[in-house]
N, C-alpha and C positions, 0 to 999 in steps of 0.2 A: 251592814258594818256596825258593830257594837263599839261605841266610843262614849267618852264623857261629854258633858255639855260644853266644856271649854274647847275641846277639839272640834265639836260640832260647829261652834261659832266660826272657827277658822276654815273648816271645810265648806261652810255656807258662803263665806266671803270669796273663797276660790271659785265657787259656782257662779258668783255674781261678777267675776272678772276683776276682783280687787287685787292690785299688785303692790299696794303699799298702804300701811296704816300709820297714823301718828298717835302718840300717847305717852302716858306716864303711869307707872305701876303703883300699886298700893295693896294693902292687906287683903281685901276681898277679891281682888283680881289676880292674886298670885298664881292660882291654877291656870288662868287664861294665859298669863305670861310664861308659865312653865311650858305650855303647849306651843307658844310662839317660839320658845327656845328649841324644843324638840323638832318642830317642823321647819325651823329656820325661816319663819314667815317674815317677810320684809317689814321692818318696824323702825320708825324714827323716834328716838327718845328726845323729846324737847326739854327745855328748862322749866316749863310751866305748862299746866293744862290749857291755859288760855292761848299760849303759843301753839299748842297742838291743834286746837280747833280752828284757829285762824290759818294754820298751815294746810289743814284739810280743806278749808274754804278756798284758799289760793289755788290748790291743786284742782278743785272742782271748777273754779272760774276759768282756769287756763285750758281745761280739756273738755268740759261738759260732762265728765264722768262724776259719779258720786264720790265725794270725799268721806273718809272713814276715820274716826277718832275713838280711842279707848281712854277711860279714866276710872279711877277707883271710886268708892262710895264717899258720901259726905262732902268734905272740902274738895276732893278731886272732881266730883260731879258738879259742885257749885261753881268751881272755877271755869267751867265750860259755858256758863250762862251768857256772858257778854258775846262770846263767839257765836253761840246758837242764835241769839237775837240779831246779830249782824247778818248772818246767813238768811234768817227768816225775812228780814226787811228787804233784802235784795234778791230773794227767791233762788237761793243757791242750794243744790241738792247735797245733803249730808246725812250720814247715818252715824249717830253718836251712841256708842255702846258703853254703858257704865255699870259698875258693880254695885250691888245693894247688899245690905246685911242679910244674913240667912233668914229663911222663912220664919222660924220661931221667934226671931228678934225684931221683925218688922212691926212698926207701930208702938214700940216700947221705949222710944228715945235712946236707942242703943248707941254704943260708941260708933261715931262716924256714920250716923244715919241722917239722911234728909229725904224728904218726899220729892224725888226727882220728877215724877209725873205731875205732881201739883205745881211745882215751880216752872216746869217747861210747857205746860198746857198753853199759855198765851203766846209762846214764841216758837212753837213747832207746828209743822203741818199735821203731825200725829205723834203720839207716844205710846209706849207699852211698858208694863211691868210684867216680867216673865217669872212666874213662881213654879212652873212645872216644866221640866226639861223637854217633855214631849211637844210643847208648844214652840220651842226655840226655832226649829227650821222654818216653820210656817211664818212666824213673826219676822224673821230676817228676810224671807222672801217678800213678804208684804211691805216691809219697811223700804226696801230698795225700789219696789214698784211704786210706792207712794212718793218717795223722794224724787224720782226721776220723771214721772209722768205728769201730765197736766201742767199746772203752774208749779215748778219745782220748789223744793223747800227741805228744811231739816226734819229728820225723824229721830226721836230718842228711844232707845231700848235699854231699860233698866233691868238688870238680871240679878236675882237673888244668889248669894254666894254659894249656897248648897246646890243650885242648879248646875254650876260649873263642874262640880265634883260627881254628879250623878251620871251613871252609865245608862245608855238606852240604845235601841236599834235605830241608827240614824238613816233617814231617807229624806233627801231634799225634794220638796214639791216641784212639779213642773209648771203648775199654773197657780194663779192667784184668784181667789173668789172672795171679793169684798162686797158686802151688801151696800148698795147705793153708790158705789164708786167703781167705774170701769177704766178710768184713765183715758177714755176717749173723749175728744172734744171736737166734734164735727162742726162745720160751718154751714150756713144757709146761703146758697148761691144767689137767692133773691135779694138778700141784704147787700151783696156785692154789686148786683145790678143797679141798685139805688145809688151806690157810691160812684159807679162809673157814670151814671147820668149826671150826678152832681159835679164830677170832674169835667165832663163835657160842657156843662153850662156855666162853670165858674170862669173868672178872669185872673185871679191872683191866688193860686193854690200854693200851699207850703207843706212839705212832708216833714213830719216831726218823728224822729226815730228814737225809741226807748230801749231799755235794757232787755226787753223781751225778745228783741231781734237777735241779740247775743245768745240768750238762753235757748232759743229755738234753732239756732244756726241757719237763719234765713237771710243772712246778709246778701247773698248772691241774688236772691229773688227781689229783695228791696232795691238793690242797685240796678237791676234790669228794669224795674218799674220806673225808677227815677230817670234812667236813661231814655225811656220811652216818653216820659212827660216833659223832660227838659225844664222842670220848675226848680226853684230854690229849695234848699233843705236845711234842717238843723237837727240837733240831737239833744237828749238829756245827758247827764254826766255818765250814767252806766251804758248809754248807747254809743259812746265814742268808739270809733273804729269800724262800726258797722257800715258807715259811709266813709269812703276814703277821704282823708282830710284835704287832698288835692283835687277832689271832684269840683268841677265848675259849678258854681252856685251854692256850694256848701258854706254855710255862714258861721260854722263853729257851734259850740254848745250854747244852750239857752238857759236863762234863769238868773238867780241872784248875782252870780259873778260871770254870767255868760256874756256873749258878744253883743255889742250894740246892734250889729246887723241882724242877728237872730231875734233879739227881743223886739226890735222895731218891725221886723217882718211878721212876727206873730200878731202884733197889734194892728197891722195894716192889711193882712191877707183876708181873702173872702172865703177861703175853704182851708181848714187846718186838718191835715190827714195824719192822725196820731196812730202810731203803730207800736204796740207792745209797751205802753207806758201807763203810769198810774196818776199823773197830774199831782206830783208832790208839791207842797207849798213852796219849796225852793225853786220850782219851775214856774209856777203860776203867778207869783206875786199876789197882789190883791185879786182874789178869785172873781169877785163880782165884775171886775173890769179886765179880765183876761180875754184876749182875742175878741174884742167887742164887735168887730165887723165881720166875723167869720162864722160860718156853719162848721160844726165840729164833727169830724169822722173819727170813730174810735174802734180800731182793731184790737181785740183783747180776748184773752183766754179765760179770765176769771170773771164771772158775772158780778161778783161783789164789787169790782172796780168800775163797772158801768154806772155812770151818773153819781158816783160817790163824792167826787170833788168838783167835777165839771160836767155839766149836762151835755150829752151827746145828741146831735141832730140825726146822725146816722151811726148805728152800731153794727159791727160785724163780730159776733161772738164766736170764738172757736180758735183752734190751734193755727198759728201763723204758717205752719208747714202745710196746712191745707188751704187756708184762705188766700195767702199771697200768690201762689201759683195760679189760682183761679182769677184773681184780679189782674195779674200780668197777662194772661191769655185774653181776657175780655178787653183790656186796653189795647192789646195788639190787634184785636179784631175791629176796633173802632175806626171809623172813617176820618175822625178828627186829626188834624196835624197839630198835635199838642205842642211840640217843640217850637213851632212857628207862632202859635197862639200865645204861648207863655214867655217868649223870649224877652220882650220888653219889660215884663214884670221881673224876670230873673235879673236882668241888667240893672233895673232900678234897685232891687234888694241888695245886690252886690255893691253898687255904688254907695248906697246908704251905709253899708258896713264899713266901707273904706273911709268914711268921714271920721270914724273913731275906732281904728283897729286896736287889737291887743298890742301894747307897746311898752317900752320903758325909756327912761331918760338917763343917758350915760353922764357920769360926773368925773370920770377919769381916775377916781381914787378907789371906788368900791365896786365889787362884783354885784351886779344887779340880778335878782332871781330870774327875770325873764331872759337875760343874756345867758345865764348858766343853763337853763333848761332848753333854750333854743339851740345852744351849742351841742348839748348832748343829743337832742333830737336830730340835728344835722349829721352827727357822727354815727348814729345808730342805723342799722339796716332795718328793713321793713318787718323782719321777724323778731325784733327785740320786743320783749314784754316789759312795759312800764307799770310799776306798782306804786301806789302812794299810801301814805298815812293820811291823816285828816287835819286840815287847817289851811293856812295861807299857802303853804307849799303845794297842797293838793290842788288848789284853784290855779296856781301858776302852772302846774304841770298840765292841767286840763287845757289851759290857754295856749301854752307854748310847745308842748310835746305833740307832734303830729302822729296821730294813730291812723294807719293805713289799712289795718286788717281787724276783723272781729277778734275778741279775746286778747287784744294787745294792750288794753289800758284797764288795769284792775284796781278798783278803789271801793272803799266802804261808802256807798251812796246814801242809803236810807237812814242808817243808825248813826253814821259819822263817828266811827270808832277809832279813837287814838290808840295806838299800839297794834293796829291791824297789819300795818305795812310789812314789817320785818318778817314775821312768820308767814304771811301770805306770799311774799316774794320767795321765801324758801320753798314753800309748797309748789309754787309755779315752776321754779327751776327743777325741782325733782320730777315734776310732771312732764316738763319739756326740756330735757337736758341739752338738746341740740340748739336751744335758743339762748341768746343773751338776756339776762334779767337785770333791770336797773330799778332800784327803789329810791323814790323821792320821799324824804321824811324831814321832820323838824326836830329842833333840839328839845322840844317838849315831848312829841310823840315817841321818839326813839327810846326815851327812858322807860316807857310803859312796858316794853317787852325786850329790853336790851340784852337780857340773858340769852336770847336766841343767837346772838353773835357767836357764842360758844358752840351752839348747834351747827352753825355754818362751818366753823373750824373743824369740829369733831367728825363731820360727815363730808368734808371737802365739797361743800355746796358753793358754787361760784355765783355769788350775788354781789353787785356793786351797790353799796349803800351810800347815797348822796344825802348828806345832812345840810339842809338849808338853814344855816345857823344864824339867827338874828337876836339871840339872847332874850327872847320874850315868847310867851305863848301868843303866836302871831295874830291869829284871828281874834282872840280875846282882846289883845292889845289894840288891834285896829278898831274894834267897837268902842273900847274905852277912849281911844284917841278921838274918834269922830262924834261920839254921843255922850261921853262921861267926862269931858273936860280934862282929858289926859290923866285921869286918876288910875294909875296902873296898880290896881289893888290885886295883890297875889298873882301877878302875871309875869313880872320880870324874872328872868333866869340868869342873873349875873352871879353865877356860882363858880366854884373852882374846878368843876369837873373838866377833864381833858379827854375828848372822845378818841383822839389818836392813841393815847396811852391805854384807854379802856379797850380799844380794838386789839392792840398788841397784847394786852394781858389776857384777852379772850382767845388769842391764837391766830388772829388775822392781821393783815397789814392796815396801817392807818396813815392818812395823808391830810394835810391842811392846806387849803387854798385861800388866800386873802387879797390877791391883786388881780385886776382884770386881765392882764397879759398872761396869767397862769392858765386861763381857759384855752389859750393857744399852745403854750409851751409845756404844760404839765398834764392837763386833763386827758388828752387823747391817749397818751401812753398808759396812764393809770386805768382808764376805762377798758382798754383792750388787753391788759395784762391778764395772765392766768391766775385764777384763785379769787376768793372773796376779798373785798377791801372796803374800808370805810373812808369816804372822801368828805371831810369836814370843811364846809365852804362858808366863810363869813360873809354875811350880807347886811345891809343897813337895817337897823332896828325899826325905823319908822316908815319903811316902804309899805304902801297899801296895795291891796288887790283891787284893781279897778278894771272894768266898771263894777258898780255895786248897786243893787236895788235894795234900799233900806226896807226893813220890815214894814208891812202894811201898805207899801207903795205899788203903783202899777209898774209893769215891765218897762214902760217907756219913761219912767221917772228915775233914771239912773244917775248916780254920782259918777262923773266922768273924769275927774281930776283929783290929785292928792290934796 
């Protein structure tokens, strides 16, 4: 088939099973978008390139498929950077296809030229500059293979403008041949044997579930292992949902704003079984005193993560899809009655958590964030996808929204990107149209990509946008309140913007809730009405996210009260 490079891009995407792209056109990708028009290729025009890449990210998080985004050269490509970095930190598979100036103009500071490969090298799993149309099918095949295999991640493909226009004989390769990279990550059963012995010999094990369980779709295997052991469990922020929130012994998520029960269990367990996590500083607190009484087991696909932040006493390197089934079978073959052996420890861990549960104090006059999110959690079914932006509302959502299934709680964990939530929720809804999608955002975060409200309206994308509105950059304000003598420097948001009117101007419905009783009388009907809506909810400005582990402190040195 003799076609031009632009058509070859779309034919290649079809071969990879891509059913939707997000993007924004511009000069050097006009030929690509002309082929989008001719082929009627499904494309969502966002209001900003950053919205497009976060939407592709949300699509990927909700499905496990590779998200795809298009952007033009120069500022278009540069506007993707924050979203690419967000995906890279959380190991989300993306393929970002950008236009570059034509071959003769490369390297001459031409109009709308930036070095995309140079900029994206630190924040992608791999990147390409395609200057010859004959390389295009191979590069796209490799990009998808790299993005989705091993530890997933974003891949950038920068394409010179004249490549889109050049005709050639298109043939899509069937196989990938990359020197030094096979995408295979086998595990060593002998390493798992050592872990089984450690479990048989310990008294106080704790399973610590990370985002890698979501990425590898191994939640079922982990739940079976947990059921066999009968020990307590916790998760990282990206790991929420992999263990059902209602599982007996699940202590909630751990870390800086994690549960008292989870953090105390980490500090007092004697075997910490870490599955698909990277020991972020937000999880460990003071690293030197993290899990001081425990031997550390680390199941991990990326050898770079082993011993990077926390030294592992037992490592199991390899794909969780291979290692967890082996662990499950070996535990099932063990003669040890684990549930009986660990029952008192589990009861102790649960009781410790009940001393300081996630909670809020009602005052009768204000809607409390915990009450709002708990009510929404109670109203939503188990198939609802919760998406968050970043800040106090993100932590309240993690504390009070019960995630029962994997890929049910989507959030920017590693980079902490304000503005992620709205486009990511949009991508999740387009990926899973049969599911309800609720976004928890703040009056700071929503402004960062608020233009995507119009994208919701223009494409009839049913997302409920819940703004936890406290008239301040909440997490910044909390730190200023606790550690900077209430010096609210550049953090208060006491402006004249009206989110209800903004929503209406963008083409969707807007509502405002200010009284606690409206959580009963107004919220349920709004939440389950058809079509996108903004729900602007006023909450107290000085409400803190508690517990909190201050920077440099141990996990058991938590601030437990306002």
